[in-house]
N, C-alpha and C positions, 0 to 999 in steps of 0.2 A: 139419443146421446149415450155413448158407452159409459159403463160404470167407472172405468179408469179415468176417462176424460172428465166425468163429473167430479171425481175425487180431486183431480189436479186443479180443476176450476175452483172448487171449494177452498182448497189450500191457498191458491193465489188470492182469492177474495179475502180470506181471513188475514193473510199477510198484509194486503193493501189496507185493510181496515184496522189492523193492529189487534185483532182478536185471536184467540186460540183456535186452531183448525179443528174441524170435526174429527172424530176417531177414524183411523184408517184400518180398523179391524175388519176382517172379512164378514160380509153379510151371510146369513144362513144359506147354505148350499153353494157358496163361492169358495174357491180354494184360498188358502192363506196367502197373503202377499209374501213373495220370496225376493230378498235382495238380489240384484244381479251380481254375478261373479264370473270369473274366468273358470269355465268348467274344466276340472282336471282331466287331461287326456282328450280334450276337444279336438286336437289335431288328428287324433286317431278315429274320430267318429264322423258319421255322415250327418248331414243337416237334419234328417229325420230322427236319428238317434239323439242328437242334442235337444231337439224339441220334445221328444218323448221323456228325456231326463228332466227337463224343466217342468213338464206337466206332472211327472211323478212327485217331484219336490213340492210343487204347488198344491198337490192333492194330499200331502201329508197332514195328518191331524194335529201334530204337535212339533215343537222344536226337536224333541228327542227322536221322533220318528224321522224327521228330515236328516238329522245327524246320522242315524242308522242307515238310511238310504244312501246318503252321501258316502259313508265309509264303505259300503258294499260297492258302490260305483268306482271309487278310487282303487279298491282292491282289484276289480275287474279290469280297469284301464292299466294298472301296473302290470297285470299278467299279459294283457294284449301288447303292451309296449315291450315287455321282456321277450315275448315270442318274436317280435320284429327287431329286437336288438336296440330298443330305444328306452330312454328313461322318462317317466311321467313326472312332471313337477306339479305338486299341489300348492298353488299360489296362496291360498288362504291359510294353509298349515305353515307355510314359510313366513307369512306375516305374523302369525301368532308366536312363532319361535324367535323372531327378531327382537332385540332389546328395545 
């Protein structure tokens, strides 16, 4: 049984029993869970590049490191888009800026 599947099953059982779910923190040696998001510039990336980006974020040791990696990625995608005459939209940044 995969670890993710086991965690989902634990949460479902906890919800059914009305108890608090077990922690979803990463076990030692596992990457931190990363919430899914629309990857900025994903339309300019190959499938392999998107997967590599997700793995890099998942392997980050802290929230600050994830934010640093994300900012570097956005800057690279903005440059890639500029070269192609396209504008890259960072959906998560747009959400934070909205009232």
